[in-house]
LOVO-54490 format. One record per atom (N, C-alpha, C, O): residue in three letters; residue number from 1; x, y, z; atom name. Coordinates in steps of 0.2 Angstrom, whole numbers, plus 5000, padded with zeros to 4 digits. Example, Ala and Ser with C-alpha at 12.3 -4.5 7.8 and 13.67 -1.06 7.14 Angstrom:
! LOVO-54490
+--------+-----+------+------+------+-------+
: residu : num :    x :    y :    z : atome :
+--------+-----+------+------+------+-------+
:    ALA :   1 : 5066 : 4972 : 5039 :     N :
:    ALA :   1 : 5062 : 4978 : 5039 :    CA :
:    ALA :   1 : 5066 : 4984 : 5039 :     C :
:    ALA :   1 : 5071 : 4983 : 5042 :     O :
:    SER :   2 : 5064 : 4989 : 5035 :     N :
:    SER :   2 : 5068 : 4995 : 5036 :    CA :
:    SER :   2 : 5064 : 5000 : 5039 :     C :
:    SER :   2 : 5067 : 5006 : 5040 :     O :
+--------+-----+------+------+------+-------+
This chain:
! LOVO-54490
+--------+-----+------+------+------+-------+
: residu : num :    x :    y :    z : atome :
+--------+-----+------+------+------+-------+
:    UNK :   1 : 4306 : 4544 : 3966 :     N :
:    UNK :   1 : 4303 : 4543 : 3973 :    CA :
:    UNK :   1 : 4307 : 4537 : 3977 :     C :
:    UNK :   1 : 4308 : 4538 : 3983 :     O :
:    UNK :   2 : 4309 : 4532 : 3973 :     N :
:    UNK :   2 : 4313 : 4527 : 3977 :    CA :
:    UNK :   2 : 4319 : 4529 : 3979 :     C :
:    UNK :   2 : 4322 : 4527 : 3985 :     O :
:    UNK :   3 : 4323 : 4534 : 3976 :     N :
:    UNK :   3 : 4329 : 4536 : 3978 :    CA :
:    UNK :   3 : 4328 : 4541 : 3984 :     C :
:    UNK :   3 : 4333 : 4541 : 3989 :     O :
:    UNK :   4 : 4323 : 4544 : 3985 :     N :
:    UNK :   4 : 4321 : 4549 : 3990 :    CA :
:    UNK :   4 : 4321 : 4544 : 3997 :     C :
:    UNK :   4 : 4323 : 4546 : 4002 :     O :
:    UNK :   5 : 4317 : 4539 : 3996 :     N :
:    UNK :   5 : 4316 : 4534 : 4002 :    CA :
:    UNK :   5 : 4323 : 4531 : 4004 :     C :
:    UNK :   5 : 4324 : 4530 : 4010 :     O :
:    UNK :   6 : 4326 : 4529 : 3999 :     N :
:    UNK :   6 : 4333 : 4526 : 4000 :    CA :
:    UNK :   6 : 4338 : 4531 : 4004 :     C :
:    UNK :   6 : 4341 : 4529 : 4009 :     O :
:    UNK :   7 : 4338 : 4537 : 4002 :     N :
:    UNK :   7 : 4342 : 4542 : 4005 :    CA :
:    UNK :   7 : 4340 : 4544 : 4012 :     C :
:    UNK :   7 : 4344 : 4544 : 4017 :     O :
:    UNK :   8 : 4333 : 4544 : 4013 :     N :
:    UNK :   8 : 4331 : 4545 : 4020 :    CA :
:    UNK :   8 : 4333 : 4539 : 4025 :     C :
:    UNK :   8 : 4335 : 4540 : 4030 :     O :
:    UNK :   9 : 4332 : 4533 : 4022 :     N :
:    UNK :   9 : 4334 : 4527 : 4026 :    CA :
:    UNK :   9 : 4342 : 4527 : 4028 :     C :
:    UNK :   9 : 4344 : 4525 : 4033 :     O :
:    UNK :  10 : 4346 : 4529 : 4023 :     N :
:    UNK :  10 : 4353 : 4529 : 4024 :    CA :
:    UNK :  10 : 4355 : 4534 : 4029 :     C :
:    UNK :  10 : 4359 : 4533 : 4033 :     O :
:    UNK :  11 : 4352 : 4540 : 4028 :     N :
:    UNK :  11 : 4354 : 4545 : 4033 :    CA :
:    UNK :  11 : 4352 : 4544 : 4040 :     C :
:    UNK :  11 : 4355 : 4546 : 4045 :     O :
:    UNK :  12 : 4346 : 4541 : 4040 :     N :
:    UNK :  12 : 4343 : 4540 : 4047 :    CA :
:    UNK :  12 : 4347 : 4534 : 4050 :     C :
:    UNK :  12 : 4348 : 4535 : 4056 :     O :
:    UNK :  13 : 4350 : 4529 : 4047 :     N :
:    UNK :  13 : 4354 : 4524 : 4049 :    CA :
:    UNK :  13 : 4361 : 4527 : 4051 :     C :
:    UNK :  13 : 4363 : 4525 : 4057 :     O :
:    UNK :  14 : 4363 : 4531 : 4047 :     N :
:    UNK :  14 : 4370 : 4535 : 4049 :    CA :
:    UNK :  14 : 4369 : 4539 : 4055 :     C :
:    UNK :  14 : 4373 : 4539 : 4060 :     O :
:    UNK :  15 : 4363 : 4543 : 4056 :     N :
:    UNK :  15 : 4362 : 4547 : 4062 :    CA :
:    UNK :  15 : 4361 : 4542 : 4068 :     C :
:    UNK :  15 : 4364 : 4544 : 4073 :     O :
:    UNK :  16 : 4358 : 4537 : 4067 :     N :
:    UNK :  16 : 4357 : 4532 : 4073 :    CA :
:    UNK :  16 : 4364 : 4529 : 4075 :     C :
:    UNK :  16 : 4365 : 4529 : 4081 :     O :
:    UNK :  17 : 4368 : 4527 : 4071 :     N :
:    UNK :  17 : 4374 : 4524 : 4072 :    CA :
:    UNK :  17 : 4379 : 4530 : 4075 :     C :
:    UNK :  17 : 4382 : 4528 : 4080 :     O :
:    UNK :  18 : 4379 : 4536 : 4073 :     N :
:    UNK :  18 : 4383 : 4541 : 4076 :    CA :
:    UNK :  18 : 4381 : 4543 : 4083 :     C :
:    UNK :  18 : 4385 : 4544 : 4088 :     O :
:    UNK :  19 : 4374 : 4543 : 4084 :     N :
:    UNK :  19 : 4371 : 4544 : 4091 :    CA :
:    UNK :  19 : 4373 : 4539 : 4095 :     C :
:    UNK :  19 : 4375 : 4540 : 4101 :     O :
:    UNK :  20 : 4373 : 4532 : 4093 :     N :
:    UNK :  20 : 4375 : 4527 : 4098 :    CA :
:    UNK :  20 : 4382 : 4527 : 4100 :     C :
:    UNK :  20 : 4384 : 4526 : 4105 :     O :
:    UNK :  21 : 4386 : 4529 : 4095 :     N :
:    UNK :  21 : 4394 : 4529 : 4096 :    CA :
:    UNK :  21 : 4395 : 4535 : 4101 :     C :
:    UNK :  21 : 4399 : 4534 : 4106 :     O :
:    UNK :  22 : 4392 : 4540 : 4100 :     N :
:    UNK :  22 : 4393 : 4546 : 4104 :    CA :
:    UNK :  22 : 4391 : 4545 : 4111 :     C :
:    UNK :  22 : 4394 : 4547 : 4116 :     O :
:    UNK :  23 : 4385 : 4542 : 4112 :     N :
:    UNK :  23 : 4382 : 4540 : 4118 :    CA :
:    UNK :  23 : 4387 : 4535 : 4122 :     C :
:    UNK :  23 : 4388 : 4536 : 4128 :     O :
:    UNK :  24 : 4389 : 4530 : 4118 :     N :
:    UNK :  24 : 4393 : 4525 : 4121 :    CA :
:    UNK :  24 : 4400 : 4527 : 4124 :     C :
:    UNK :  24 : 4402 : 4525 : 4129 :     O :
:    UNK :  25 : 4403 : 4531 : 4120 :     N :
:    UNK :  25 : 4410 : 4533 : 4122 :    CA :
:    UNK :  25 : 4411 : 4540 : 4125 :     C :
:    UNK :  25 : 4416 : 4541 : 4129 :     O :
:    UNK :  26 : 4406 : 4544 : 4125 :     N :
:    UNK :  26 : 4407 : 4551 : 4128 :    CA :
:    UNK :  26 : 4402 : 4552 : 4134 :     C :
:    UNK :  26 : 4404 : 4556 : 4138 :     O :
:    UNK :  27 : 4397 : 4548 : 4135 :     N :
:    UNK :  27 : 4393 : 4549 : 4141 :    CA :
:    UNK :  27 : 4393 : 4542 : 4145 :     C :
:    UNK :  27 : 4388 : 4539 : 4146 :     O :
:    UNK :  28 : 4399 : 4540 : 4147 :     N :
:    UNK :  28 : 4400 : 4535 : 4151 :    CA :
:    UNK :  28 : 4398 : 4536 : 4158 :     C :
:    UNK :  28 : 4398 : 4542 : 4161 :     O :
:    UNK :  29 : 4395 : 4531 : 4162 :     N :
:    UNK :  29 : 4393 : 4532 : 4169 :    CA :
:    UNK :  29 : 4399 : 4532 : 4173 :     C :
:    UNK :  29 : 4404 : 4528 : 4171 :     O :
:    UNK :  30 : 4399 : 4535 : 4178 :     N :
:    UNK :  30 : 4405 : 4535 : 4183 :    CA :
:    UNK :  30 : 4405 : 4528 : 4186 :     C :
:    UNK :  30 : 4400 : 4526 : 4189 :     O :
:    UNK :  31 : 4411 : 4525 : 4186 :     N :
:    UNK :  31 : 4412 : 4519 : 4190 :    CA :
:    UNK :  31 : 4413 : 4520 : 4197 :     C :
:    UNK :  31 : 4416 : 4524 : 4199 :     O :
:    UNK :  32 : 4410 : 4515 : 4201 :     N :
:    UNK :  32 : 4411 : 4516 : 4208 :    CA :
:    UNK :  32 : 4416 : 4511 : 4210 :     C :
:    UNK :  32 : 4418 : 4506 : 4207 :     O :
:    UNK :  33 : 4420 : 4513 : 4215 :     N :
:    UNK :  33 : 4425 : 4509 : 4218 :    CA :
:    UNK :  33 : 4423 : 4503 : 4222 :     C :
:    UNK :  33 : 4427 : 4500 : 4225 :     O :
:    UNK :  34 : 4417 : 4502 : 4223 :     N :
:    UNK :  34 : 4414 : 4497 : 4227 :    CA :
:    UNK :  34 : 4413 : 4490 : 4224 :     C :
:    UNK :  34 : 4410 : 4486 : 4227 :     O :
:    UNK :  35 : 4416 : 4489 : 4218 :     N :
:    UNK :  35 : 4415 : 4483 : 4214 :    CA :
:    UNK :  35 : 4418 : 4477 : 4218 :     C :
:    UNK :  35 : 4424 : 4477 : 4220 :     O :
:    UNK :  36 : 4415 : 4471 : 4218 :     N :
:    UNK :  36 : 4418 : 4465 : 4220 :    CA :
:    UNK :  36 : 4423 : 4462 : 4216 :     C :
:    UNK :  36 : 4423 : 4464 : 4210 :     O :
:    UNK :  37 : 4428 : 4459 : 4219 :     N :
:    UNK :  37 : 4433 : 4456 : 4215 :    CA :
:    UNK :  37 : 4439 : 4460 : 4215 :     C :
:    UNK :  37 : 4445 : 4458 : 4212 :     O :
:    UNK :  38 : 4439 : 4466 : 4218 :     N :
:    UNK :  38 : 4445 : 4469 : 4219 :    CA :
:    UNK :  38 : 4449 : 4468 : 4225 :     C :
:    UNK :  38 : 4454 : 4471 : 4227 :     O :
:    UNK :  39 : 4447 : 4463 : 4229 :     N :
:    UNK :  39 : 4450 : 4461 : 4236 :    CA :
:    UNK :  39 : 4447 : 4465 : 4241 :     C :
:    UNK :  39 : 4449 : 4463 : 4247 :     O :
:    UNK :  40 : 4443 : 4470 : 4240 :     N :
:    UNK :  40 : 4440 : 4473 : 4246 :    CA :
:    UNK :  40 : 4434 : 4470 : 4248 :     C :
:    UNK :  40 : 4430 : 4466 : 4245 :     O :
:    UNK :  41 : 4432 : 4471 : 4255 :     N :
:    UNK :  41 : 4426 : 4468 : 4257 :    CA :
:    UNK :  41 : 4420 : 4473 : 4256 :     C :
:    UNK :  41 : 4419 : 4477 : 4260 :     O :
:    UNK :  42 : 4417 : 4472 : 4251 :     N :
:    UNK :  42 : 4411 : 4476 : 4249 :    CA :
:    UNK :  42 : 4405 : 4475 : 4252 :     C :
:    UNK :  42 : 4400 : 4479 : 4252 :     O :
:    UNK :  43 : 4404 : 4469 : 4255 :     N :
:    UNK :  43 : 4398 : 4467 : 4259 :    CA :
:    UNK :  43 : 4393 : 4464 : 4254 :     C :
:    UNK :  43 : 4387 : 4464 : 4256 :     O :
:    UNK :  44 : 4395 : 4462 : 4248 :     N :
:    UNK :  44 : 4390 : 4459 : 4244 :    CA :
:    UNK :  44 : 4389 : 4452 : 4244 :     C :
:    UNK :  44 : 4385 : 4449 : 4240 :     O :
:    UNK :  45 : 4393 : 4449 : 4248 :     N :
:    UNK :  45 : 4393 : 4441 : 4249 :    CA :
:    UNK :  45 : 4391 : 4439 : 4256 :     C :
:    UNK :  45 : 4390 : 4433 : 4257 :     O :
+--------+-----+------+------+------+-------+
């Protein structure tokens, strides 16, 4: 019984880590070109 719980925890942690990495690197938000600091007058100051 202890091995079953351990396997469930290991595979769920692996699935969570893979989901996090896939979400972070493949589903990035589109960056806007209106960011301050690029020399443009973005109107945020």
